PyMOL commands that place a pseudoatom at each C-alpha (Angstrom):
pseudoatom trace, name=CA, resn=MET, resi=1, chain=A, elem=C, hetatm=0, pos=[96.280, 81.471, 99.120]
pseudoatom trace, name=CA, resn=PRO, resi=2, chain=A, elem=C, hetatm=0, pos=[97.963, 78.489, 101.480]
pseudoatom trace, name=CA, resn=GLU, resi=3, chain=A, elem=C, hetatm=0, pos=[97.904, 75.240, 100.089]
pseudoatom trace, name=CA, resn=SER, resi=4, chain=A, elem=C, hetatm=0, pos=[96.134, 72.258, 101.604]
pseudoatom trace, name=CA, resn=ASP, resi=5, chain=A, elem=C, hetatm=0, pos=[98.027, 69.048, 102.673]
pseudoatom trace, name=CA, resn=ALA, resi=6, chain=A, elem=C, hetatm=0, pos=[96.546, 67.107, 100.048]
pseudoatom trace, name=CA, resn=SER, resi=7, chain=A, elem=C, hetatm=0, pos=[97.712, 69.488, 97.275]
pseudoatom trace, name=CA, resn=LEU, resi=8, chain=A, elem=C, hetatm=0, pos=[101.304, 69.556, 98.881]
pseudoatom trace, name=CA, resn=THR, resi=9, chain=A, elem=C, hetatm=0, pos=[101.875, 65.726, 98.770]
pseudoatom trace, name=CA, resn=PRO, resi=10, chain=A, elem=C, hetatm=0, pos=[101.950, 65.445, 94.984]
pseudoatom trace, name=CA, resn=ARG, resi=11, chain=A, elem=C, hetatm=0, pos=[104.079, 68.809, 94.767]
pseudoatom trace, name=CA, resn=LEU, resi=12, chain=A, elem=C, hetatm=0, pos=[106.480, 67.229, 97.302]
pseudoatom trace, name=CA, resn=HIS, resi=13, chain=A, elem=C, hetatm=0, pos=[106.544, 63.703, 95.556]
pseudoatom trace, name=CA, resn=ARG, resi=14, chain=A, elem=C, hetatm=0, pos=[107.228, 65.595, 92.137]
pseudoatom trace, name=CA, resn=ALA, resi=15, chain=A, elem=C, hetatm=0, pos=[110.078, 67.680, 93.939]
pseudoatom trace, name=CA, resn=ALA, resi=16, chain=A, elem=C, hetatm=0, pos=[111.825, 64.575, 95.018]
pseudoatom trace, name=CA, resn=GLU, resi=17, chain=A, elem=C, hetatm=0, pos=[111.511, 62.896, 91.533]
pseudoatom trace, name=CA, resn=ILE, resi=18, chain=A, elem=C, hetatm=0, pos=[112.969, 66.118, 89.993]
pseudoatom trace, name=CA, resn=CYS, resi=19, chain=A, elem=C, hetatm=0, pos=[115.854, 65.960, 92.365]
pseudoatom trace, name=CA, resn=ALA, resi=20, chain=A, elem=C, hetatm=0, pos=[116.524, 62.257, 92.008]
pseudoatom trace, name=CA, resn=ALA, resi=21, chain=A, elem=C, hetatm=0, pos=[116.486, 62.858, 88.091]
pseudoatom trace, name=CA, resn=GLN, resi=22, chain=A, elem=C, hetatm=0, pos=[119.391, 65.526, 88.857]
pseudoatom trace, name=CA, resn=GLY, resi=23, chain=A, elem=C, hetatm=0, pos=[121.271, 63.107, 90.934]
pseudoatom trace, name=CA, resn=VAL, resi=24, chain=A, elem=C, hetatm=0, pos=[120.753, 64.848, 94.163]
pseudoatom trace, name=CA, resn=LYS, resi=25, chain=A, elem=C, hetatm=0, pos=[118.623, 64.210, 97.147]
pseudoatom trace, name=CA, resn=LEU, resi=26, chain=A, elem=C, hetatm=0, pos=[115.548, 65.912, 98.631]
pseudoatom trace, name=CA, resn=THR, resi=27, chain=A, elem=C, hetatm=0, pos=[116.505, 65.342, 102.221]
pseudoatom trace, name=CA, resn=GLU, resi=28, chain=A, elem=C, hetatm=0, pos=[113.979, 65.559, 105.063]
pseudoatom trace, name=CA, resn=LEU, resi=29, chain=A, elem=C, hetatm=0, pos=[115.252, 68.920, 106.127]
pseudoatom trace, name=CA, resn=ARG, resi=30, chain=A, elem=C, hetatm=0, pos=[114.963, 70.373, 102.403]
pseudoatom trace, name=CA, resn=GLU, resi=31, chain=A, elem=C, hetatm=0, pos=[111.498, 68.876, 102.077]
pseudoatom trace, name=CA, resn=ALA, resi=32, chain=A, elem=C, hetatm=0, pos=[110.374, 70.535, 105.356]
pseudoatom trace, name=CA, resn=VAL, resi=33, chain=A, elem=C, hetatm=0, pos=[111.453, 73.933, 104.162]
pseudoatom trace, name=CA, resn=LEU, resi=34, chain=A, elem=C, hetatm=0, pos=[109.924, 73.432, 100.735]
pseudoatom trace, name=CA, resn=ARG, resi=35, chain=A, elem=C, hetatm=0, pos=[106.759, 72.237, 102.394]
pseudoatom trace, name=CA, resn=LEU, resi=36, chain=A, elem=C, hetatm=0, pos=[106.622, 75.502, 104.694]
pseudoatom trace, name=CA, resn=ILE, resi=37, chain=A, elem=C, hetatm=0, pos=[107.115, 77.635, 101.297]
pseudoatom trace, name=CA, resn=LEU, resi=38, chain=A, elem=C, hetatm=0, pos=[104.349, 75.877, 99.456]
pseudoatom trace, name=CA, resn=ALA, resi=39, chain=A, elem=C, hetatm=0, pos=[102.163, 75.791, 102.303]
pseudoatom trace, name=CA, resn=ALA, resi=40, chain=A, elem=C, hetatm=0, pos=[102.378, 79.560, 103.042]
pseudoatom trace, name=CA, resn=GLY, resi=41, chain=A, elem=C, hetatm=0, pos=[100.654, 80.577, 99.985]
pseudoatom trace, name=CA, resn=GLU, resi=42, chain=A, elem=C, hetatm=0, pos=[102.360, 83.792, 99.861]
pseudoatom trace, name=CA, resn=PRO, resi=43, chain=A, elem=C, hetatm=0, pos=[106.225, 84.943, 99.754]
pseudoatom trace, name=CA, resn=VAL, resi=44, chain=A, elem=C, hetatm=0, pos=[107.976, 83.999, 102.922]
pseudoatom trace, name=CA, resn=GLY, resi=45, chain=A, elem=C, hetatm=0, pos=[111.308, 85.340, 104.245]
pseudoatom trace, name=CA, resn=ALA, resi=46, chain=A, elem=C, hetatm=0, pos=[114.063, 82.927, 105.526]
pseudoatom trace, name=CA, resn=TYR, resi=47, chain=A, elem=C, hetatm=0, pos=[113.640, 84.194, 109.227]
pseudoatom trace, name=CA, resn=THR, resi=48, chain=A, elem=C, hetatm=0, pos=[109.866, 83.364, 108.934]
pseudoatom trace, name=CA, resn=LEU, resi=49, chain=A, elem=C, hetatm=0, pos=[110.792, 79.917, 107.708]
pseudoatom trace, name=CA, resn=LEU, resi=50, chain=A, elem=C, hetatm=0, pos=[113.383, 79.660, 110.293]
pseudoatom trace, name=CA, resn=ASP, resi=51, chain=A, elem=C, hetatm=0, pos=[110.692, 80.382, 113.037]
pseudoatom trace, name=CA, resn=ARG, resi=52, chain=A, elem=C, hetatm=0, pos=[108.267, 77.965, 111.406]
pseudoatom trace, name=CA, resn=LEU, resi=53, chain=A, elem=C, hetatm=0, pos=[110.970, 75.266, 110.908]
pseudoatom trace, name=CA, resn=ARG, resi=54, chain=A, elem=C, hetatm=0, pos=[111.650, 75.349, 114.596]
pseudoatom trace, name=CA, resn=ALA, resi=55, chain=A, elem=C, hetatm=0, pos=[108.357, 73.704, 115.252]
pseudoatom trace, name=CA, resn=SER, resi=56, chain=A, elem=C, hetatm=0, pos=[109.670, 70.411, 113.809]
pseudoatom trace, name=CA, resn=HIS, resi=57, chain=A, elem=C, hetatm=0, pos=[113.657, 70.773, 113.961]
pseudoatom trace, name=CA, resn=GLY, resi=58, chain=A, elem=C, hetatm=0, pos=[113.971, 72.652, 117.248]
pseudoatom trace, name=CA, resn=ASN, resi=59, chain=A, elem=C, hetatm=0, pos=[117.800, 73.239, 116.857]
pseudoatom trace, name=CA, resn=ALA, resi=60, chain=A, elem=C, hetatm=0, pos=[117.686, 75.072, 113.386]
pseudoatom trace, name=CA, resn=LYS, resi=61, chain=A, elem=C, hetatm=0, pos=[119.903, 77.672, 112.733]
pseudoatom trace, name=CA, resn=PRO, resi=62, chain=A, elem=C, hetatm=0, pos=[119.738, 80.402, 109.820]
pseudoatom trace, name=CA, resn=PRO, resi=63, chain=A, elem=C, hetatm=0, pos=[122.601, 78.528, 107.890]
pseudoatom trace, name=CA, resn=THR, resi=64, chain=A, elem=C, hetatm=0, pos=[120.266, 75.546, 107.966]
pseudoatom trace, name=CA, resn=VAL, resi=65, chain=A, elem=C, hetatm=0, pos=[117.768, 77.286, 106.259]
pseudoatom trace, name=CA, resn=TYR, resi=66, chain=A, elem=C, hetatm=0, pos=[119.972, 79.134, 104.047]
pseudoatom trace, name=CA, resn=ARG, resi=67, chain=A, elem=C, hetatm=0, pos=[121.431, 76.065, 102.597]
pseudoatom trace, name=CA, resn=ALA, resi=68, chain=A, elem=C, hetatm=0, pos=[118.091, 74.481, 102.018]
pseudoatom trace, name=CA, resn=LEU, resi=69, chain=A, elem=C, hetatm=0, pos=[116.940, 77.598, 100.256]
pseudoatom trace, name=CA, resn=ASP, resi=70, chain=A, elem=C, hetatm=0, pos=[120.001, 77.477, 98.053]
pseudoatom trace, name=CA, resn=PHE, resi=71, chain=A, elem=C, hetatm=0, pos=[119.350, 74.061, 97.271]
pseudoatom trace, name=CA, resn=LEU, resi=72, chain=A, elem=C, hetatm=0, pos=[115.915, 74.479, 96.353]
pseudoatom trace, name=CA, resn=LEU, resi=73, chain=A, elem=C, hetatm=0, pos=[116.776, 77.543, 94.296]
pseudoatom trace, name=CA, resn=GLY, resi=74, chain=A, elem=C, hetatm=0, pos=[119.272, 75.552, 92.240]
pseudoatom trace, name=CA, resn=GLN, resi=75, chain=A, elem=C, hetatm=0, pos=[116.801, 72.768, 91.514]
pseudoatom trace, name=CA, resn=GLY, resi=76, chain=A, elem=C, hetatm=0, pos=[114.387, 75.218, 90.102]
pseudoatom trace, name=CA, resn=LEU, resi=77, chain=A, elem=C, hetatm=0, pos=[111.632, 74.249, 92.882]
pseudoatom trace, name=CA, resn=ILE, resi=78, chain=A, elem=C, hetatm=0, pos=[111.574, 77.787, 94.376]
pseudoatom trace, name=CA, resn=HIS, resi=79, chain=A, elem=C, hetatm=0, pos=[112.290, 81.465, 93.196]
pseudoatom trace, name=CA, resn=ARG, resi=80, chain=A, elem=C, hetatm=0, pos=[113.487, 84.351, 95.387]
pseudoatom trace, name=CA, resn=VAL, resi=81, chain=A, elem=C, hetatm=0, pos=[111.380, 87.572, 94.982]
pseudoatom trace, name=CA, resn=GLU, resi=82, chain=A, elem=C, hetatm=0, pos=[114.156, 90.003, 95.220]
pseudoatom trace, name=CA, resn=ARG, resi=83, chain=A, elem=C, hetatm=0, pos=[111.699, 93.131, 95.814]
pseudoatom trace, name=CA, resn=LEU, resi=84, chain=A, elem=C, hetatm=0, pos=[110.285, 91.288, 98.977]
pseudoatom trace, name=CA, resn=ASN, resi=85, chain=A, elem=C, hetatm=0, pos=[113.362, 89.383, 99.861]
pseudoatom trace, name=CA, resn=ALA, resi=86, chain=A, elem=C, hetatm=0, pos=[111.202, 86.301, 100.220]
pseudoatom trace, name=CA, resn=PHE, resi=87, chain=A, elem=C, hetatm=0, pos=[110.545, 82.935, 98.608]
pseudoatom trace, name=CA, resn=VAL, resi=88, chain=A, elem=C, hetatm=0, pos=[107.826, 81.435, 96.571]
pseudoatom trace, name=CA, resn=GLY, resi=89, chain=A, elem=C, hetatm=0, pos=[107.207, 78.022, 95.155]
pseudoatom trace, name=CA, resn=CYS, resi=90, chain=A, elem=C, hetatm=0, pos=[107.946, 77.697, 91.239]
pseudoatom trace, name=CA, resn=MET, resi=91, chain=A, elem=C, hetatm=0, pos=[104.841, 77.259, 89.252]
pseudoatom trace, name=CA, resn=GLU, resi=92, chain=A, elem=C, hetatm=0, pos=[107.179, 75.595, 86.614]
pseudoatom trace, name=CA, resn=GLU, resi=93, chain=A, elem=C, hetatm=0, pos=[108.839, 73.547, 89.287]
pseudoatom trace, name=CA, resn=GLY, resi=94, chain=A, elem=C, hetatm=0, pos=[112.085, 71.738, 88.290]
pseudoatom trace, name=CA, resn=ALA, resi=95, chain=A, elem=C, hetatm=0, pos=[112.562, 74.112, 85.204]
pseudoatom trace, name=CA, resn=ARG, resi=96, chain=A, elem=C, hetatm=0, pos=[116.086, 74.962, 86.794]
pseudoatom trace, name=CA, resn=ALA, resi=97, chain=A, elem=C, hetatm=0, pos=[116.727, 78.661, 86.758]
pseudoatom trace, name=CA, resn=HIS, resi=98, chain=A, elem=C, hetatm=0, pos=[114.206, 79.460, 84.241]
pseudoatom trace, name=CA, resn=PRO, resi=99, chain=A, elem=C, hetatm=0, pos=[113.282, 82.939, 83.448]
pseudoatom trace, name=CA, resn=ALA, resi=100, chain=A, elem=C, hetatm=0, pos=[110.264, 84.343, 85.123]
pseudoatom trace, name=CA, resn=GLN, resi=101, chain=A, elem=C, hetatm=0, pos=[108.281, 87.290, 85.614]
pseudoatom trace, name=CA, resn=PHE, resi=102, chain=A, elem=C, hetatm=0, pos=[106.339, 88.436, 88.824]
pseudoatom trace, name=CA, resn=LEU, resi=103, chain=A, elem=C, hetatm=0, pos=[103.270, 90.487, 89.545]
pseudoatom trace, name=CA, resn=ILE, resi=104, chain=A, elem=C, hetatm=0, pos=[103.618, 91.840, 93.244]
pseudoatom trace, name=CA, resn=CYS, resi=105, chain=A, elem=C, hetatm=0, pos=[100.680, 93.452, 94.593]
pseudoatom trace, name=CA, resn=GLY, resi=106, chain=A, elem=C, hetatm=0, pos=[101.814, 96.491, 96.804]
pseudoatom trace, name=CA, resn=GLN, resi=107, chain=A, elem=C, hetatm=0, pos=[98.507, 96.398, 99.015]
pseudoatom trace, name=CA, resn=CYS, resi=108, chain=A, elem=C, hetatm=0, pos=[98.049, 92.671, 99.864]
pseudoatom trace, name=CA, resn=GLY, resi=109, chain=A, elem=C, hetatm=0, pos=[101.464, 91.177, 99.029]
pseudoatom trace, name=CA, resn=GLN, resi=110, chain=A, elem=C, hetatm=0, pos=[100.162, 88.731, 96.743]
pseudoatom trace, name=CA, resn=VAL, resi=111, chain=A, elem=C, hetatm=0, pos=[102.645, 87.357, 94.040]
pseudoatom trace, name=CA, resn=LYS, resi=112, chain=A, elem=C, hetatm=0, pos=[101.775, 85.803, 90.826]
pseudoatom trace, name=CA, resn=GLU, resi=113, chain=A, elem=C, hetatm=0, pos=[104.482, 83.975, 88.730]
pseudoatom trace, name=CA, resn=LEU, resi=114, chain=A, elem=C, hetatm=0, pos=[104.253, 84.496, 84.882]
pseudoatom trace, name=CA, resn=GLU, resi=115, chain=A, elem=C, hetatm=0, pos=[106.207, 83.081, 82.123]
pseudoatom trace, name=CA, resn=ASP, resi=116, chain=A, elem=C, hetatm=0, pos=[105.770, 85.066, 79.112]
pseudoatom trace, name=CA, resn=ALA, resi=117, chain=A, elem=C, hetatm=0, pos=[107.834, 84.343, 76.243]
pseudoatom trace, name=CA, resn=ALA, resi=118, chain=A, elem=C, hetatm=0, pos=[107.400, 87.787, 74.451]
pseudoatom trace, name=CA, resn=VAL, resi=119, chain=A, elem=C, hetatm=0, pos=[108.718, 89.536, 77.690]
pseudoatom trace, name=CA, resn=GLN, resi=120, chain=A, elem=C, hetatm=0, pos=[111.938, 87.127, 77.617]
pseudoatom trace, name=CA, resn=ALA, resi=121, chain=A, elem=C, hetatm=0, pos=[112.237, 87.687, 73.789]
pseudoatom trace, name=CA, resn=SER, resi=122, chain=A, elem=C, hetatm=0, pos=[112.225, 91.402, 74.185]
pseudoatom trace, name=CA, resn=ILE, resi=123, chain=A, elem=C, hetatm=0, pos=[114.786, 91.298, 76.985]
pseudoatom trace, name=CA, resn=GLY, resi=124, chain=A, elem=C, hetatm=0, pos=[116.970, 89.083, 75.182]
pseudoatom trace, name=CA, resn=ALA, resi=125, chain=A, elem=C, hetatm=0, pos=[116.719, 91.240, 71.886]
pseudoatom trace, name=CA, resn=ALA, resi=126, chain=A, elem=C, hetatm=0, pos=[117.465, 94.472, 73.855]
pseudoatom trace, name=CA, resn=SER, resi=127, chain=A, elem=C, hetatm=0, pos=[120.358, 92.858, 75.725]
pseudoatom trace, name=CA, resn=ARG, resi=128, chain=A, elem=C, hetatm=0, pos=[121.900, 91.626, 72.327]
pseudoatom trace, name=CA, resn=GLN, resi=129, chain=A, elem=C, hetatm=0, pos=[121.560, 95.015, 70.738]
pseudoatom trace, name=CA, resn=ALA, resi=130, chain=A, elem=C, hetatm=0, pos=[123.372, 96.406, 73.698]
pseudoatom trace, name=CA, resn=GLY, resi=131, chain=A, elem=C, hetatm=0, pos=[126.038, 93.930, 73.262]
pseudoatom trace, name=CA, resn=PHE, resi=132, chain=A, elem=C, hetatm=0, pos=[125.083, 92.407, 76.792]
pseudoatom trace, name=CA, resn=THR, resi=133, chain=A, elem=C, hetatm=0, pos=[124.735, 88.676, 77.612]
pseudoatom trace, name=CA, resn=PRO, resi=134, chain=A, elem=C, hetatm=0, pos=[122.318, 88.211, 80.683]
pseudoatom trace, name=CA, resn=LYS, resi=135, chain=A, elem=C, hetatm=0, pos=[123.216, 85.564, 83.097]
pseudoatom trace, name=CA, resn=ARG, resi=136, chain=A, elem=C, hetatm=0, pos=[119.849, 85.620, 85.007]
pseudoatom trace, name=CA, resn=VAL, resi=137, chain=A, elem=C, hetatm=0, pos=[116.642, 87.385, 84.201]
pseudoatom trace, name=CA, resn=THR, resi=138, chain=A, elem=C, hetatm=0, pos=[113.671, 88.019, 86.816]
pseudoatom trace, name=CA, resn=VAL, resi=139, chain=A, elem=C, hetatm=0, pos=[111.365, 90.769, 86.313]
pseudoatom trace, name=CA, resn=GLU, resi=140, chain=A, elem=C, hetatm=0, pos=[109.273, 92.133, 89.063]
pseudoatom trace, name=CA, resn=VAL, resi=141, chain=A, elem=C, hetatm=0, pos=[106.412, 94.257, 88.629]
pseudoatom trace, name=CA, resn=GLU, resi=142, chain=A, elem=C, hetatm=0, pos=[104.589, 96.130, 91.598]
pseudoatom trace, name=CA, resn=GLY, resi=143, chain=A, elem=C, hetatm=0, pos=[101.308, 97.239, 91.250]
pseudoatom trace, name=CA, resn=THR, resi=144, chain=A, elem=C, hetatm=0, pos=[97.645, 96.272, 92.403]
pseudoatom trace, name=CA, resn=CYS, resi=145, chain=A, elem=C, hetatm=0, pos=[96.118, 92.938, 91.992]
pseudoatom trace, name=CA, resn=ALA, resi=146, chain=A, elem=C, hetatm=0, pos=[92.267, 92.823, 90.724]
pseudoatom trace, name=CA, resn=ARG, resi=147, chain=A, elem=C, hetatm=0, pos=[90.966, 91.790, 94.123]
pseudoatom trace, name=CA, resn=CYS, resi=148, chain=A, elem=C, hetatm=0, pos=[92.590, 94.809, 95.790]
pseudoatom trace, name=CA, resn=ALA, resi=149, chain=A, elem=C, hetatm=0, pos=[91.526, 97.256, 92.900]
pseudoatom trace, name=CA, resn=ALA, resi=150, chain=A, elem=C, hetatm=0, pos=[88.014, 96.071, 93.353]
for i in range(1, 150): cmd.bond("trace and resi %d" % i, "trace and resi %d" % (i + 1))
show_as sticks, trace
zoom trace
C-alpha cells in the first residue's frame, strides 16, 4: 500500500538523521529517490524510479539513480529484492546491511519484510557446519499472500 505524504515526512527525517550519524549526507536527490521508493508501497525497479524521478529532475540519467540506490542500500535505508530486481524501503531503516527475509506474493507482487532471528540462526548454524562464512544473507520466499489466497 502506498505511503501518504504525512507518513513519509517522519521516515525521511529519520533517514537524514541516520545518514548524519554515519557522517554522510542524504542529498536532495538521494532523498527524492528514497521518497519515490517509500511512496510506491510496493517493490519498484530502477527504471521505473528513473521515469518517476524525471518529473522533478528532468535530466536524470540511469547512473544518477543507480548511485542513489547504492548509497541508500549502503545506509540500510532500502533493500533490493533480488527475485524482482526491485527495491523496497527497509522496515528496520538504518540497520545497515541487516539480514532480512522477504515473503513475495507471486499473484499481486506484495513484498513483506521479516526479521526472524530463528531463520538467521539456522542459516548461521548450517553455514558453520559446512565450513562456510556468509557475507550477506537475504532469504526470499515466493508464495501467495493471505489477501490473494482468500
